[in-house]
C-alpha positions in Angstrom: -84.0 43.4 -17.9 -80.8 44.9 -19.3 -77.6 42.9 -18.9 -74.5 44.9 -18.1 -72.0 44.8 -21.0 -68.3 44.5 -20.4 -67.4 47.0 -23.2 -69.3 49.7 -21.4 -67.5 49.1 -18.1 -65.0 51.6 -16.8 -62.5 51.9 -14.0 -62.0 55.2 -12.2 -59.1 56.1 -10.0 -58.5 58.9 -7.5 -55.7 59.1 -4.9 -56.7 59.4 -1.3 -55.2 61.9 1.2 -56.3 59.7 4.2 -56.4 55.9 4.0 -59.8 54.5 3.1 -61.5 58.0 2.9 -62.9 59.2 -0.4 -61.4 62.7 -1.2 -63.8 65.5 -0.4 -63.4 67.1 -3.8 -62.0 64.2 -5.8 -60.2 64.7 -9.1 -59.7 61.4 -10.8 -59.2 59.5 -14.0 -60.9 56.9 -16.2 -58.0 54.5 -17.0 -57.9 52.1 -19.9 -58.2 48.5 -18.9 -58.2 45.0 -20.5 -60.0 43.7 -17.4 -60.8 44.7 -13.9 -61.8 42.0 -11.4 -61.7 43.7 -8.0 -64.3 42.1 -5.8 -65.5 42.2 -2.2 -65.9 38.7 -0.8 -67.4 38.0 2.6 -66.8 34.5 3.9 -69.6 32.5 5.6 -68.4 31.1 8.9 -69.5 27.5 9.5 -71.5 27.0 12.7 -70.4 24.2 14.9 -73.1 24.6 17.6 -74.5 21.3 18.9 -78.3 21.6 19.2 -79.5 18.0 19.4 -80.4 17.8 15.7 -78.4 17.0 12.6 -79.2 20.3 10.9 -76.6 23.1 11.3 -77.4 26.5 12.6 -77.2 29.6 10.4 -73.6 30.5 9.4 -72.0 33.7 10.7 -70.6 36.5 8.5 -66.8 36.8 8.3 -64.5 39.6 7.4 -64.8 41.2 4.0 -61.8 40.8 1.7 -61.4 43.4 -1.1 -58.9 42.4 -3.7 -58.5 41.4 -7.4 -56.4 41.8 -10.5 -56.5 44.7 -13.0 -55.0 44.1 -16.4 -53.9 47.2 -18.3 -52.1 48.0 -21.5 -48.6 49.3 -21.1 -48.9 52.7 -22.7 -47.0 56.0 -22.6 -49.2 58.0 -20.2 -51.7 56.0 -18.2 -49.2 53.5 -16.9 -47.7 56.3 -14.9 -50.7 56.5 -12.7 -50.2 52.8 -11.7 -46.5 53.4 -11.2 -47.5 56.1 -8.8 -49.7 53.7 -7.0 -46.8 51.2 -6.8 -44.0 53.6 -5.8 -45.5 57.0 -4.8 -45.2 60.3 -6.6 -42.2 60.5 -9.0 -39.4 63.0 -9.2 -40.3 65.0 -12.3 -38.0 67.2 -14.3 -38.9 70.9 -14.0 -39.2 71.6 -17.7 -41.4 74.1 -19.7 -41.2 71.9 -22.8 -42.0 68.3 -23.5 -41.0 65.6 -22.9 -41.1 65.3 -19.2 -39.0 62.8 -17.3 -40.7 61.1 -14.3 -38.5 58.9 -12.1 -40.2 56.5 -9.8 -38.4 54.8 -6.9 -39.7 52.9 -3.8 -40.5 54.9 -0.8 -41.4 54.0 2.8 -45.2 54.1 2.0 -47.5 53.7 -0.9 -50.5 56.0 -1.7 -53.9 54.6 -1.2 -56.5 54.9 -3.9 -60.2 55.0 -4.4 -61.0 52.7 -7.3 -64.5 52.5 -8.8 -65.8 49.8 -11.2 -68.5 51.4 -13.2 -71.5 49.7 -14.9 -73.2 52.8 -16.5 -75.7 50.8 -18.5 -77.2 49.6 -15.2 -76.4 52.7 -13.2 -74.4 50.7 -10.7 -71.1 51.9 -9.3 -68.9 49.8 -7.0 -66.4 52.0 -5.1 -63.4 50.5 -3.3 -61.6 52.6 -0.8 -58.2 52.1 0.7 -56.8 50.3 -2.3 -53.1 49.7 -2.7 -51.0 47.9 -5.3 -50.2 44.5 -3.8 -48.3 43.2 -6.8 -47.2 44.6 -10.2 -46.3 42.1 -12.9 -45.5 42.4 -16.6 -43.8 40.4 -19.3 -41.9 41.7 -22.3 -42.2 39.2 -25.1 -42.2 39.3 -28.9 -45.7 38.2 -29.8 -48.8 39.3 -31.6 -50.4 40.5 -28.4 -50.3 43.8 -26.6 -47.8 44.4 -23.8 -49.8 44.3 -20.6 -49.3 44.7 -16.9 -51.3 42.9 -14.2 -51.8 44.9 -11.1 -53.0 43.0 -8.1 -55.1 45.3 -5.9 -55.8 44.9 -2.1 -58.4 47.2 -0.6 -60.3 48.3 2.5 -64.0 48.5 1.9 -66.7 48.5 -0.8 -69.6 51.0 -1.2 -72.4 50.5 -3.7 -74.0 53.6 -5.3 -76.1 54.6 -8.3 -73.9 57.5 -9.3 -70.1 57.9 -9.6 -68.1 59.5 -6.9 -66.3 61.5 -9.7 -68.2 64.4 -11.3 -65.8 65.1 -14.3 -63.1 62.4 -14.4 -60.2 63.1 -16.8 -59.5 60.7 -19.7 -55.9 60.8 -20.8 -54.8 59.8 -24.4 -53.6 56.3 -24.9 -50.6 55.3 -27.1 -49.4 51.8 -26.4 -45.8 50.6 -26.3 -45.2 47.6 -28.6 -43.0 44.6 -27.9 -40.9 45.5 -31.0 -39.9 48.6 -29.1 -38.3 46.6 -26.3 -34.6 46.0 -25.6 -32.9 44.4 -22.6 -29.4 45.0 -21.2 -27.4 42.9 -18.8 -24.6 44.9 -17.1 -25.0 47.5 -19.8 -24.6 45.1 -22.6 -27.4 44.6 -25.1 -28.8 41.0 -25.1 -29.9 40.0 -28.6 -30.9 36.4 -27.7 -33.6 37.1 -25.2 -37.1 35.9 -26.0 -39.0 36.9 -22.9 -38.5 38.8 -19.7 -41.0 38.5 -16.8 -40.9 41.0 -13.9 -42.9 41.1 -10.6 -42.8 43.7 -7.9 -44.5 42.4 -4.7 -45.1 45.1 -2.1 -45.6 42.8 0.8 -48.9 44.3 2.0 -50.3 43.1 5.3 -53.9 42.4 4.7 -54.7 40.9 8.0 -55.6 44.0 10.0 -59.3 44.2 10.8 -60.5 46.5 13.6 -63.5 46.3 16.0 -66.3 48.5 14.8 -64.9 48.5 11.2 -67.9 46.7 9.8 -65.8 43.7 8.7 -63.6 45.8 6.4 -59.8 46.3 6.7 -58.8 49.1 9.0 -55.3 49.4 7.7 -53.0 48.1 4.9 -49.4 48.6 5.9 -46.5 48.0 3.5 -43.9 45.3 3.9 -40.6 44.4 2.4 -40.3 44.9 -1.3 -39.6 41.8 -3.4 -38.5 42.3 -7.0 -38.2 39.1 -9.0 -38.4 37.8 -12.5 -37.2 35.5 -15.2 -35.1 35.9 -18.3 -35.7 33.4 -21.1 -33.2 33.2 -23.9 -32.0 31.2 -26.8 -29.3 28.8 -25.5 -26.4 29.9 -27.7 -24.0 31.0 -25.0 -22.9 30.2 -21.4 -22.6 33.9 -20.5 -25.7 34.2 -18.4 -25.5 30.7 -16.9 -21.9 31.3 -15.9 -23.0 34.4 -14.0 -25.7 32.3 -12.2 -23.2 29.5 -11.4 -20.7 32.1 -10.0 -23.5 33.9 -8.0 -22.2 37.1 -9.5 -24.0 40.4 -9.1 -25.3 41.8 -12.3 -27.9 44.4 -13.4 -30.9 44.4 -15.8 -32.2 47.3 -17.7 -35.5 47.0 -19.7 -36.3 49.7 -22.2 -39.4 50.5 -24.2 -38.9 53.4 -26.6 -41.2 55.0 -29.2 -39.1 57.1 -31.6 -42.2 58.7 -33.1 -43.4 60.3 -29.9 -40.2 60.4 -28.0 -41.8 58.6 -25.1 -40.0 55.8 -23.3 -40.2 53.5 -20.2 -37.0 52.3 -18.6 -36.9 49.9 -15.7 -33.5 49.5 -14.1 -32.6 46.8 -11.6 -29.2 48.0 -10.5 -28.3 44.8 -8.6 -29.6 41.3 -9.3 -28.4 37.7 -9.0 -29.5 35.0 -11.4 -30.7 31.7 -10.0 -28.7 28.7 -11.3 -31.0 26.8 -13.6 -29.4 24.5 -16.2 -31.1 24.0 -19.6 -32.9 20.8 -20.5 -33.6 19.0 -23.8 -37.3 19.4 -24.5 -37.5 17.9 -27.9 -35.9 18.2 -31.4 -36.3 21.9 -31.7 -34.0 24.7 -30.5 -33.0 24.7 -26.9 -33.9 27.7 -24.6 -32.8 28.6 -21.1 -34.8 30.3 -18.4 -33.0 32.0 -15.5 -35.0 33.4 -12.6 -33.5 36.4 -10.9 -33.9 38.4 -7.7 -33.2 42.1 -7.4 -31.9 43.7 -4.2 -30.1 46.8 -2.8 -26.6 46.5 -1.4 -24.1 49.1 -2.8 -25.5 50.5 -6.0 -25.5 54.3 -6.6 -29.3 54.5 -7.0 -29.8 53.5 -3.4 -32.8 51.2 -4.3 -33.6 47.9 -5.9 -35.6 49.2 -8.8 -36.0 52.5 -10.7 -38.7 53.2 -13.3 -38.2 56.2 -15.5 -41.1 57.3 -17.7 -40.6 59.9 -20.4 -43.7 61.4 -22.0 -45.8 64.5 -22.6 -47.6 64.3 -19.2 -46.4 67.3 -17.0 -47.2 65.7 -13.6 -48.5 62.7 -11.8 
């Protein structure tokens, strides 16, 4: 019997026009992944029936929970499809020449997606409908590893098949951003002492809605309040950031990835943030670092939102 090989696995994506419903004539994409661990898990309900014997009765079947993390490289084109899943369709510049500028901002709703984990060597295809981005996390760090984003998915239902729901999925080119392309600005000022920036966007999905007659699958997946948080880690050579945290002062953070060869870039702007007061400690004889958690919000900034992601590349539309 042939064992499925991970290197042959693929993840397909198509956006849905109605929640949980596979598009009639789907056009989708095969997206590059480091791993995809979306699973459907059905809990067994412990039976507490007293029958005059010590042996328990058969368990019942509980609700089916579709969720799991997808890890992807942060590249110039394909990351835009995940940003669309997080924020919705971008505002794209009307240009007849490249590059194109795609501006993503949070809307009232998120698009739902059909995601398919494919095992072509076994001819097995696991389709997950009604999927939404529950959490989007990434870390900018100078290291010998690829920049990656972890996308936590929550979904509606699972369908098993022996053929894919996509006939001719598109495969877009992949050019990765590197950590050496990254810069960070605080209140518009370049920070040269930062070693790592972590960012998480939590969409607050309500995964508790199961309906009668729904077969144990989710019937809806409404959005909640957006929570944008993170941590800035830096060499402790100045009190500048810590003083902002102590004062509870409003600041801003701008993360940039820019490839001068292709002209592509990814800019993430948090127009209003407050650092959480966290004093540095002495962790040994080596150089001291400081890590300051932060929380983004919207109050008075001109962008009107708590986060803006701007992707510049050769892709005409998302």
